[in-house]
CHARMM internal coordinates of N, CA and C (Angstrom, degrees):
IC EDIT
DIST 1 N 1 CA 1.4513
DIST 1 CA 1 C 1.5231
ANGL 1 N 1 CA 1 C 110.90
DIST 1 C 2 N 1.3095
ANGL 1 CA 1 C 2 N 117.79
DIHE 1 N 1 CA 1 C 2 N -33.78
DIST 2 N 2 CA 1.4605
ANGL 1 C 2 N 2 CA 119.00
DIHE 1 CA 1 C 2 N 2 CA 179.42
DIST 2 CA 2 C 1.5184
ANGL 2 N 2 CA 2 C 111.81
DIHE 1 C 2 N 2 CA 2 C -66.96
DIST 2 C 3 N 1.3269
ANGL 2 CA 2 C 3 N 117.85
DIHE 2 N 2 CA 2 C 3 N -24.19
DIST 3 N 3 CA 1.4641
ANGL 2 C 3 N 3 CA 120.19
DIHE 2 CA 2 C 3 N 3 CA 177.28
DIST 3 CA 3 C 1.5225
ANGL 3 N 3 CA 3 C 110.90
DIHE 2 C 3 N 3 CA 3 C -62.36
DIST 3 C 4 N 1.3276
ANGL 3 CA 3 C 4 N 116.84
DIHE 3 N 3 CA 3 C 4 N -38.15
DIST 4 N 4 CA 1.4616
ANGL 3 C 4 N 4 CA 120.53
DIHE 3 CA 3 C 4 N 4 CA -179.66
DIST 4 CA 4 C 1.5184
ANGL 4 N 4 CA 4 C 111.66
DIHE 3 C 4 N 4 CA 4 C -69.44
DIST 4 C 5 N 1.3090
ANGL 4 CA 4 C 5 N 117.41
DIHE 4 N 4 CA 4 C 5 N -32.82
DIST 5 N 5 CA 1.4580
ANGL 4 C 5 N 5 CA 120.42
DIHE 4 CA 4 C 5 N 5 CA -179.00
DIST 5 CA 5 C 1.5283
ANGL 5 N 5 CA 5 C 111.80
DIHE 4 C 5 N 5 CA 5 C -73.09
DIST 5 C 6 N 1.3095
ANGL 5 CA 5 C 6 N 117.07
DIHE 5 N 5 CA 5 C 6 N -29.01
DIST 6 N 6 CA 1.4541
ANGL 5 C 6 N 6 CA 120.56
DIHE 5 CA 5 C 6 N 6 CA -176.33
DIST 6 CA 6 C 1.5262
ANGL 6 N 6 CA 6 C 113.41
DIHE 5 C 6 N 6 CA 6 C -95.14
DIST 6 C 7 N 1.2986
ANGL 6 CA 6 C 7 N 117.29
DIHE 6 N 6 CA 6 C 7 N -9.10
DIST 7 N 7 CA 1.4640
ANGL 6 C 7 N 7 CA 120.24
DIHE 6 CA 6 C 7 N 7 CA -177.95
DIST 7 CA 7 C 1.5222
ANGL 7 N 7 CA 7 C 110.45
DIHE 6 C 7 N 7 CA 7 C -71.52
DIST 7 C 8 N 1.3180
ANGL 7 CA 7 C 8 N 115.77
DIHE 7 N 7 CA 7 C 8 N 137.21
DIST 8 N 8 CA 1.4544
ANGL 7 C 8 N 8 CA 121.09
DIHE 7 CA 7 C 8 N 8 CA 177.92
DIST 8 CA 8 C 1.5133
ANGL 8 N 8 CA 8 C 110.67
DIHE 7 C 8 N 8 CA 8 C -83.00
DIST 8 C 9 N 1.3098
ANGL 8 CA 8 C 9 N 116.33
DIHE 8 N 8 CA 8 C 9 N -179.42
DIST 9 N 9 CA 1.4658
ANGL 8 C 9 N 9 CA 119.30
DIHE 8 CA 8 C 9 N 9 CA 178.26
DIST 9 CA 9 C 1.5277
ANGL 9 N 9 CA 9 C 110.64
DIHE 8 C 9 N 9 CA 9 C -65.92
DIST 9 C 10 N 1.2954
ANGL 9 CA 9 C 10 N 115.48
DIHE 9 N 9 CA 9 C 10 N 154.70
DIST 10 N 10 CA 1.4646
ANGL 9 C 10 N 10 CA 120.97
DIHE 9 CA 9 C 10 N 10 CA 179.20
DIST 10 CA 10 C 1.5270
ANGL 10 N 10 CA 10 C 109.51
DIHE 9 C 10 N 10 CA 10 C -64.79
DIST 10 C 11 N 1.3234
ANGL 10 CA 10 C 11 N 117.83
DIHE 10 N 10 CA 10 C 11 N 141.35
DIST 11 N 11 CA 1.4689
ANGL 10 C 11 N 11 CA 119.44
DIHE 10 CA 10 C 11 N 11 CA 179.78
DIST 11 CA 11 C 1.5230
ANGL 11 N 11 CA 11 C 111.55
DIHE 10 C 11 N 11 CA 11 C -67.89
DIST 11 C 12 N 1.3088
ANGL 11 CA 11 C 12 N 115.24
DIHE 11 N 11 CA 11 C 12 N 149.26
DIST 12 N 12 CA 1.4666
ANGL 11 C 12 N 12 CA 120.64
DIHE 11 CA 11 C 12 N 12 CA 178.19
DIST 12 CA 12 C 1.5157
ANGL 12 N 12 CA 12 C 109.46
DIHE 11 C 12 N 12 CA 12 C -75.32
DIST 12 C 13 N 1.3185
ANGL 12 CA 12 C 13 N 117.92
DIHE 12 N 12 CA 12 C 13 N 150.99
DIST 13 N 13 CA 1.4660
ANGL 12 C 13 N 13 CA 119.74
DIHE 12 CA 12 C 13 N 13 CA 177.46
DIST 13 CA 13 C 1.5328
ANGL 13 N 13 CA 13 C 110.38
DIHE 12 C 13 N 13 CA 13 C -61.55
DIST 13 C 14 N 1.3083
ANGL 13 CA 13 C 14 N 115.30
DIHE 13 N 13 CA 13 C 14 N 140.97
DIST 14 N 14 CA 1.4573
ANGL 13 C 14 N 14 CA 120.14
DIHE 13 CA 13 C 14 N 14 CA -177.94
DIST 14 CA 14 C 1.5255
ANGL 14 N 14 CA 14 C 110.96
DIHE 13 C 14 N 14 CA 14 C -80.54
DIST 14 C 15 N 1.3310
ANGL 14 CA 14 C 15 N 117.18
DIHE 14 N 14 CA 14 C 15 N -36.90
DIST 15 N 15 CA 1.4593
ANGL 14 C 15 N 15 CA 121.49
DIHE 14 CA 14 C 15 N 15 CA -176.43
DIST 15 CA 15 C 1.5211
ANGL 15 N 15 CA 15 C 110.55
DIHE 14 C 15 N 15 CA 15 C -111.30
DIST 15 C 16 N 1.3191
ANGL 15 CA 15 C 16 N 116.10
DIHE 15 N 15 CA 15 C 16 N 142.33
DIST 16 N 16 CA 1.4603
ANGL 15 C 16 N 16 CA 121.11
DIHE 15 CA 15 C 16 N 16 CA 177.19
DIST 16 CA 16 C 1.5279
ANGL 16 N 16 CA 16 C 109.13
DIHE 15 C 16 N 16 CA 16 C -81.45
DIST 16 C 17 N 1.3424
ANGL 16 CA 16 C 17 N 117.86
DIHE 16 N 16 CA 16 C 17 N 160.27
DIST 17 N 17 CA 1.4683
ANGL 16 C 17 N 17 CA 119.71
DIHE 16 CA 16 C 17 N 17 CA 176.21
DIST 17 CA 17 C 1.5273
ANGL 17 N 17 CA 17 C 112.71
DIHE 16 C 17 N 17 CA 17 C -57.32
DIST 17 C 18 N 1.3071
ANGL 17 CA 17 C 18 N 117.46
DIHE 17 N 17 CA 17 C 18 N -34.35
DIST 18 N 18 CA 1.4685
ANGL 17 C 18 N 18 CA 120.53
DIHE 17 CA 17 C 18 N 18 CA 178.70
DIST 18 CA 18 C 1.5301
ANGL 18 N 18 CA 18 C 110.84
DIHE 17 C 18 N 18 CA 18 C -65.04
DIST 18 C 19 N 1.3241
ANGL 18 CA 18 C 19 N 117.26
DIHE 18 N 18 CA 18 C 19 N -41.50
DIST 19 N 19 CA 1.4595
ANGL 18 C 19 N 19 CA 120.84
DIHE 18 CA 18 C 19 N 19 CA 178.84
DIST 19 CA 19 C 1.5237
ANGL 19 N 19 CA 19 C 111.23
DIHE 18 C 19 N 19 CA 19 C -66.69
DIST 19 C 20 N 1.3227
ANGL 19 CA 19 C 20 N 117.16
DIHE 19 N 19 CA 19 C 20 N -39.31
DIST 20 N 20 CA 1.4645
ANGL 19 C 20 N 20 CA 121.33
DIHE 19 CA 19 C 20 N 20 CA 178.71
DIST 20 CA 20 C 1.5261
ANGL 20 N 20 CA 20 C 109.93
DIHE 19 C 20 N 20 CA 20 C -64.04
DIST 20 C 21 N 1.3339
ANGL 20 CA 20 C 21 N 116.74
DIHE 20 N 20 CA 20 C 21 N -45.29
DIST 21 N 21 CA 1.4678
ANGL 20 C 21 N 21 CA 120.68
DIHE 20 CA 20 C 21 N 21 CA 179.96
DIST 21 CA 21 C 1.5294
ANGL 21 N 21 CA 21 C 110.91
DIHE 20 C 21 N 21 CA 21 C -63.80
DIST 21 C 22 N 1.3214
ANGL 21 CA 21 C 22 N 117.31
DIHE 21 N 21 CA 21 C 22 N -39.43
DIST 22 N 22 CA 1.4642
ANGL 21 C 22 N 22 CA 120.27
DIHE 21 CA 21 C 22 N 22 CA 179.95
DIST 22 CA 22 C 1.5270
ANGL 22 N 22 CA 22 C 111.54
DIHE 21 C 22 N 22 CA 22 C -66.72
DIST 22 C 23 N 1.3208
ANGL 22 CA 22 C 23 N 117.16
DIHE 22 N 22 CA 22 C 23 N -31.40
DIST 23 N 23 CA 1.4634
ANGL 22 C 23 N 23 CA 120.68
DIHE 22 CA 22 C 23 N 23 CA -179.93
DIST 23 CA 23 C 1.5251
ANGL 23 N 23 CA 23 C 111.71
DIHE 22 C 23 N 23 CA 23 C -74.98
DIST 23 C 24 N 1.3373
ANGL 23 CA 23 C 24 N 117.58
DIHE 23 N 23 CA 23 C 24 N -41.93
DIST 24 N 24 CA 1.4628
ANGL 23 C 24 N 24 CA 121.34
DIHE 23 CA 23 C 24 N 24 CA -172.98
DIST 24 CA 24 C 1.5249
ANGL 24 N 24 CA 24 C 114.77
DIHE 23 C 24 N 24 CA 24 C -94.35
DIST 24 C 25 N 1.3241
ANGL 24 CA 24 C 25 N 119.06
DIHE 24 N 24 CA 24 C 25 N -15.27
DIST 25 N 25 CA 1.4607
ANGL 24 C 25 N 25 CA 121.65
DIHE 24 CA 24 C 25 N 25 CA -175.10
DIST 25 CA 25 C 1.5186
ANGL 25 N 25 CA 25 C 111.67
DIHE 24 C 25 N 25 CA 25 C -124.21
DIST 25 C 26 N 1.3340
ANGL 25 CA 25 C 26 N 115.57
DIHE 25 N 25 CA 25 C 26 N 149.95
DIST 26 N 26 CA 1.4619
ANGL 25 C 26 N 26 CA 121.84
DIHE 25 CA 25 C 26 N 26 CA 173.01
DIST 26 CA 26 C 1.5233
ANGL 26 N 26 CA 26 C 107.60
DIHE 25 C 26 N 26 CA 26 C -125.49
DIST 26 C 27 N 1.3355
ANGL 26 CA 26 C 27 N 117.82
DIHE 26 N 26 CA 26 C 27 N 144.84
DIST 27 N 27 CA 1.4651
ANGL 26 C 27 N 27 CA 119.79
DIHE 26 CA 26 C 27 N 27 CA -178.72
DIST 27 CA 27 C 1.5252
ANGL 27 N 27 CA 27 C 111.39
DIHE 26 C 27 N 27 CA 27 C -69.97
DIST 27 C 28 N 1.3234
ANGL 27 CA 27 C 28 N 115.94
DIHE 27 N 27 CA 27 C 28 N 142.52
DIST 28 N 28 CA 1.4680
ANGL 27 C 28 N 28 CA 121.60
DIHE 27 CA 27 C 28 N 28 CA 174.19
DIST 28 CA 28 C 1.5233
ANGL 28 N 28 CA 28 C 107.42
DIHE 27 C 28 N 28 CA 28 C -86.79
DIST 28 C 29 N 1.3124
ANGL 28 CA 28 C 29 N 116.49
DIHE 28 N 28 CA 28 C 29 N 132.45
DIST 29 N 29 CA 1.4572
ANGL 28 C 29 N 29 CA 121.90
DIHE 28 CA 28 C 29 N 29 CA -176.97
DIST 29 CA 29 C 1.5254
ANGL 29 N 29 CA 29 C 110.81
DIHE 28 C 29 N 29 CA 29 C -110.62
DIST 29 C 30 N 1.3386
ANGL 29 CA 29 C 30 N 115.81
DIHE 29 N 29 CA 29 C 30 N 151.12
DIST 30 N 30 CA 1.4673
ANGL 29 C 30 N 30 CA 119.91
DIHE 29 CA 29 C 30 N 30 CA 175.95
DIST 30 CA 30 C 1.5328
ANGL 30 N 30 CA 30 C 109.43
DIHE 29 C 30 N 30 CA 30 C -87.66
DIST 30 C 31 N 1.3274
ANGL 30 CA 30 C 31 N 116.78
DIHE 30 N 30 CA 30 C 31 N -170.02
DIST 31 N 31 CA 1.4627
ANGL 30 C 31 N 31 CA 121.68
DIHE 30 CA 30 C 31 N 31 CA -176.41
DIST 31 CA 31 C 1.5239
ANGL 31 N 31 CA 31 C 112.76
DIHE 30 C 31 N 31 CA 31 C -62.86
DIST 31 C 32 N 1.3304
ANGL 31 CA 31 C 32 N 116.56
DIHE 31 N 31 CA 31 C 32 N -27.62
DIST 32 N 32 CA 1.4597
ANGL 31 C 32 N 32 CA 120.89
DIHE 31 CA 31 C 32 N 32 CA -177.80
DIST 32 CA 32 C 1.5227
ANGL 32 N 32 CA 32 C 112.91
DIHE 31 C 32 N 32 CA 32 C -93.58
DIST 32 C 33 N 1.3135
ANGL 32 CA 32 C 33 N 117.37
DIHE 32 N 32 CA 32 C 33 N 1.99
DIST 33 N 33 CA 1.4559
ANGL 32 C 33 N 33 CA 121.19
DIHE 32 CA 32 C 33 N 33 CA 179.63
DIST 33 CA 33 C 1.5151
ANGL 33 N 33 CA 33 C 114.47
DIHE 32 C 33 N 33 CA 33 C 86.58
DIST 33 C 34 N 1.3247
ANGL 33 CA 33 C 34 N 117.37
DIHE 33 N 33 CA 33 C 34 N 9.15
DIST 34 N 34 CA 1.4641
ANGL 33 C 34 N 34 CA 122.00
DIHE 33 CA 33 C 34 N 34 CA 178.30
DIST 34 CA 34 C 1.5251
ANGL 34 N 34 CA 34 C 109.85
DIHE 33 C 34 N 34 CA 34 C -86.75
DIST 34 C 35 N 1.3351
ANGL 34 CA 34 C 35 N 116.19
DIHE 34 N 34 CA 34 C 35 N 148.69
DIST 35 N 35 CA 1.4634
ANGL 34 C 35 N 35 CA 119.23
DIHE 34 CA 34 C 35 N 35 CA 178.02
DIST 35 CA 35 C 1.5237
ANGL 35 N 35 CA 35 C 110.18
DIHE 34 C 35 N 35 CA 35 C -70.82
DIST 35 C 36 N 1.3266
ANGL 35 CA 35 C 36 N 116.23
DIHE 35 N 35 CA 35 C 36 N 144.81
DIST 36 N 36 CA 1.4648
ANGL 35 C 36 N 36 CA 121.76
DIHE 35 CA 35 C 36 N 36 CA -177.16
DIST 36 CA 36 C 1.5208
ANGL 36 N 36 CA 36 C 112.99
DIHE 35 C 36 N 36 CA 36 C -100.70
DIST 36 C 37 N 1.3221
ANGL 36 CA 36 C 37 N 118.32
DIHE 36 N 36 CA 36 C 37 N -8.91
DIST 37 N 37 CA 1.4562
ANGL 36 C 37 N 37 CA 120.99
DIHE 36 CA 36 C 37 N 37 CA -175.37
DIST 37 CA 37 C 1.5139
ANGL 37 N 37 CA 37 C 112.08
DIHE 36 C 37 N 37 CA 37 C 94.88
DIST 37 C 38 N 1.3167
ANGL 37 CA 37 C 38 N 116.87
DIHE 37 N 37 CA 37 C 38 N -5.50
DIST 38 N 38 CA 1.4610
ANGL 37 C 38 N 38 CA 121.79
DIHE 37 CA 37 C 38 N 38 CA 176.37
DIST 38 CA 38 C 1.5229
ANGL 38 N 38 CA 38 C 109.17
DIHE 37 C 38 N 38 CA 38 C -104.71
DIST 38 C 39 N 1.3289
ANGL 38 CA 38 C 39 N 114.62
DIHE 38 N 38 CA 38 C 39 N 147.61
DIST 39 N 39 CA 1.4576
ANGL 38 C 39 N 39 CA 121.21
DIHE 38 CA 38 C 39 N 39 CA 177.24
DIST 39 CA 39 C 1.5166
ANGL 39 N 39 CA 39 C 108.29
DIHE 38 C 39 N 39 CA 39 C -126.07
DIST 39 C 40 N 1.3266
ANGL 39 CA 39 C 40 N 116.92
DIHE 39 N 39 CA 39 C 40 N 139.82
DIST 40 N 40 CA 1.4616
ANGL 39 C 40 N 40 CA 122.55
DIHE 39 CA 39 C 40 N 40 CA -179.60
DIST 40 CA 40 C 1.5226
ANGL 40 N 40 CA 40 C 109.10
DIHE 39 C 40 N 40 CA 40 C -104.56
DIST 40 C 41 N 1.3297
ANGL 40 CA 40 C 41 N 116.26
DIHE 40 N 40 CA 40 C 41 N 133.38
DIST 41 N 41 CA 1.4574
ANGL 40 C 41 N 41 CA 122.33
DIHE 40 CA 40 C 41 N 41 CA 176.41
DIST 41 CA 41 C 1.5259
ANGL 41 N 41 CA 41 C 108.33
DIHE 40 C 41 N 41 CA 41 C -67.43
DIST 41 C 42 N 1.3169
ANGL 41 CA 41 C 42 N 117.12
DIHE 41 N 41 CA 41 C 42 N 133.49
DIST 42 N 42 CA 1.4644
ANGL 41 C 42 N 42 CA 120.92
DIHE 41 CA 41 C 42 N 42 CA -178.66
DIST 42 CA 42 C 1.5221
ANGL 42 N 42 CA 42 C 112.36
DIHE 41 C 42 N 42 CA 42 C -73.85
DIST 42 C 43 N 1.3363
ANGL 42 CA 42 C 43 N 118.43
DIHE 42 N 42 CA 42 C 43 N -20.08
DIST 43 N 43 CA 1.4631
ANGL 42 C 43 N 43 CA 119.97
DIHE 42 CA 42 C 43 N 43 CA -178.20
DIST 43 CA 43 C 1.5179
ANGL 43 N 43 CA 43 C 113.12
DIHE 42 C 43 N 43 CA 43 C -92.47
DIST 43 C 44 N 1.3376
ANGL 43 CA 43 C 44 N 118.55
DIHE 43 N 43 CA 43 C 44 N -37.00
DIST 44 N 44 CA 1.4667
ANGL 43 C 44 N 44 CA 119.75
DIHE 43 CA 43 C 44 N 44 CA -176.79
DIST 44 CA 44 C 1.5277
ANGL 44 N 44 CA 44 C 113.17
DIHE 43 C 44 N 44 CA 44 C -122.49
DIST 44 C 45 N 1.3192
ANGL 44 CA 44 C 45 N 118.99
DIHE 44 N 44 CA 44 C 45 N -3.60
DIST 45 N 45 CA 1.4695
ANGL 44 C 45 N 45 CA 125.48
DIHE 44 CA 44 C 45 N 45 CA 178.33
DIST 45 CA 45 C 1.5240
ANGL 45 N 45 CA 45 C 113.84
DIHE 44 C 45 N 45 CA 45 C 67.08
DIST 45 C 46 N 1.3246
ANGL 45 CA 45 C 46 N 118.84
DIHE 45 N 45 CA 45 C 46 N 14.31
DIST 46 N 46 CA 1.4651
ANGL 45 C 46 N 46 CA 121.45
DIHE 45 CA 45 C 46 N 46 CA 176.04
DIST 46 CA 46 C 1.5250
ANGL 46 N 46 CA 46 C 109.02
DIHE 45 C 46 N 46 CA 46 C -71.73
DIST 46 C 47 N 1.3324
ANGL 46 CA 46 C 47 N 115.87
DIHE 46 N 46 CA 46 C 47 N 137.33
DIST 47 N 47 CA 1.4601
ANGL 46 C 47 N 47 CA 121.14
DIHE 46 CA 46 C 47 N 47 CA -178.56
DIST 47 CA 47 C 1.5170
ANGL 47 N 47 CA 47 C 110.73
DIHE 46 C 47 N 47 CA 47 C -94.12
DIST 47 C 48 N 1.3264
ANGL 47 CA 47 C 48 N 115.68
DIHE 47 N 47 CA 47 C 48 N 138.11
DIST 48 N 48 CA 1.4600
ANGL 47 C 48 N 48 CA 122.64
DIHE 47 CA 47 C 48 N 48 CA 178.04
DIST 48 CA 48 C 1.5176
ANGL 48 N 48 CA 48 C 109.08
DIHE 47 C 48 N 48 CA 48 C -130.43
DIST 48 C 49 N 1.3275
ANGL 48 CA 48 C 49 N 115.77
DIHE 48 N 48 CA 48 C 49 N 144.58
DIST 49 N 49 CA 1.4634
ANGL 48 C 49 N 49 CA 122.16
DIHE 48 CA 48 C 49 N 49 CA 178.59
DIST 49 CA 49 C 1.5227
ANGL 49 N 49 CA 49 C 109.09
DIHE 48 C 49 N 49 CA 49 C -84.96
DIST 49 C 50 N 1.3289
ANGL 49 CA 49 C 50 N 116.52
DIHE 49 N 49 CA 49 C 50 N 137.64
DIST 50 N 50 CA 1.4605
ANGL 49 C 50 N 50 CA 121.43
DIHE 49 CA 49 C 50 N 50 CA 174.68
DIST 50 CA 50 C 1.5190
ANGL 50 N 50 CA 50 C 108.43
DIHE 49 C 50 N 50 CA 50 C -133.88
DIST 50 C 51 N 1.3192
ANGL 50 CA 50 C 51 N 116.09
DIHE 50 N 50 CA 50 C 51 N 113.41
DIST 51 N 51 CA 1.4592
ANGL 50 C 51 N 51 CA 121.22
DIHE 50 CA 50 C 51 N 51 CA 178.23
DIST 51 CA 51 C 1.5305
ANGL 51 N 51 CA 51 C 108.98
DIHE 50 C 51 N 51 CA 51 C -87.20
DIST 51 C 52 N 1.3275
ANGL 51 CA 51 C 52 N 118.04
DIHE 51 N 51 CA 51 C 52 N 141.25
DIST 52 N 52 CA 1.4628
ANGL 51 C 52 N 52 CA 120.48
DIHE 51 CA 51 C 52 N 52 CA 178.41
DIST 52 CA 52 C 1.5257
ANGL 52 N 52 CA 52 C 111.66
DIHE 51 C 52 N 52 CA 52 C -58.58
DIST 52 C 53 N 1.3058
ANGL 52 CA 52 C 53 N 116.06
DIHE 52 N 52 CA 52 C 53 N 142.90
DIST 53 N 53 CA 1.4694
ANGL 52 C 53 N 53 CA 124.99
DIHE 52 CA 52 C 53 N 53 CA 177.59
DIST 53 CA 53 C 1.5223
ANGL 53 N 53 CA 53 C 112.99
DIHE 52 C 53 N 53 CA 53 C 61.39
DIST 53 C 54 N 1.3312
ANGL 53 CA 53 C 54 N 118.20
DIHE 53 N 53 CA 53 C 54 N 26.09
DIST 54 N 54 CA 1.4643
ANGL 53 C 54 N 54 CA 120.26
DIHE 53 CA 53 C 54 N 54 CA 179.00
DIST 54 CA 54 C 1.5217
ANGL 54 N 54 CA 54 C 112.28
DIHE 53 C 54 N 54 CA 54 C -110.62
DIST 54 C 55 N 1.3085
ANGL 54 CA 54 C 55 N 117.85
DIHE 54 N 54 CA 54 C 55 N 3.59
DIST 55 N 55 CA 1.4539
ANGL 54 C 55 N 55 CA 120.94
DIHE 54 CA 54 C 55 N 55 CA -178.22
DIST 55 CA 55 C 1.5173
ANGL 55 N 55 CA 55 C 111.03
DIHE 54 C 55 N 55 CA 55 C 85.48
DIST 55 C 56 N 1.3012
ANGL 55 CA 55 C 56 N 115.29
DIHE 55 N 55 CA 55 C 56 N -179.79
DIST 56 N 56 CA 1.4600
ANGL 55 C 56 N 56 CA 120.99
DIHE 55 CA 55 C 56 N 56 CA -174.81
DIST 56 CA 56 C 1.5215
ANGL 56 N 56 CA 56 C 112.27
DIHE 55 C 56 N 56 CA 56 C -116.55
DIST 56 C 57 N 1.3287
ANGL 56 CA 56 C 57 N 118.02
DIHE 56 N 56 CA 56 C 57 N 14.76
DIST 57 N 57 CA 1.4655
ANGL 56 C 57 N 57 CA 120.29
DIHE 56 CA 56 C 57 N 57 CA -175.68
DIST 57 CA 57 C 1.5250
ANGL 57 N 57 CA 57 C 112.40
DIHE 56 C 57 N 57 CA 57 C -64.22
DIST 57 C 58 N 1.3258
ANGL 57 CA 57 C 58 N 118.90
DIHE 57 N 57 CA 57 C 58 N -34.01
DIST 58 N 58 CA 1.4633
ANGL 57 C 58 N 58 CA 120.90
DIHE 57 CA 57 C 58 N 58 CA 178.82
DIST 58 CA 58 C 1.5235
ANGL 58 N 58 CA 58 C 110.75
DIHE 57 C 58 N 58 CA 58 C -64.22
DIST 58 C 59 N 1.3165
ANGL 58 CA 58 C 59 N 117.16
DIHE 58 N 58 CA 58 C 59 N -39.56
DIST 59 N 59 CA 1.4561
ANGL 58 C 59 N 59 CA 120.63
DIHE 58 CA 58 C 59 N 59 CA 179.74
DIST 59 CA 59 C 1.5289
ANGL 59 N 59 CA 59 C 111.02
DIHE 58 C 59 N 59 CA 59 C -75.17
DIST 59 C 60 N 1.3123
ANGL 59 CA 59 C 60 N 117.21
DIHE 59 N 59 CA 59 C 60 N -43.22
DIST 60 N 60 CA 1.4625
ANGL 59 C 60 N 60 CA 121.08
DIHE 59 CA 59 C 60 N 60 CA -176.94
DIST 60 CA 60 C 1.5194
ANGL 60 N 60 CA 60 C 111.20
DIHE 59 C 60 N 60 CA 60 C -68.61
DIST 60 C 61 N 1.3300
ANGL 60 CA 60 C 61 N 118.30
DIHE 60 N 60 CA 60 C 61 N -33.15
DIST 61 N 61 CA 1.4714
ANGL 60 C 61 N 61 CA 120.39
DIHE 60 CA 60 C 61 N 61 CA -178.38
DIST 61 CA 61 C 1.5212
ANGL 61 N 61 CA 61 C 112.07
DIHE 60 C 61 N 61 CA 61 C -68.77
DIST 61 C 62 N 1.3256
ANGL 61 CA 61 C 62 N 117.62
DIHE 61 N 61 CA 61 C 62 N -19.60
DIST 62 N 62 CA 1.4633
ANGL 61 C 62 N 62 CA 121.27
DIHE 61 CA 61 C 62 N 62 CA 178.14
DIST 62 CA 62 C 1.5149
ANGL 62 N 62 CA 62 C 108.05
DIHE 61 C 62 N 62 CA 62 C -68.29
END
COOR INIT
IC SEED 1 N 1 CA 1 C
IC BUILD
């Protein structure tokens, strides 16, 4: 019980969701080199949809 009394606040996350998504995902491009709104995971190549101004939770939750 004394461990709980002496514990400090939980540390803040070091990386933002945007930084995590940029590290693990690359944008999928069409024939003309334009972004399609889909991002491919760099580790497993699974494609995920990312709508502008919707946040990065869909990509980060993968």
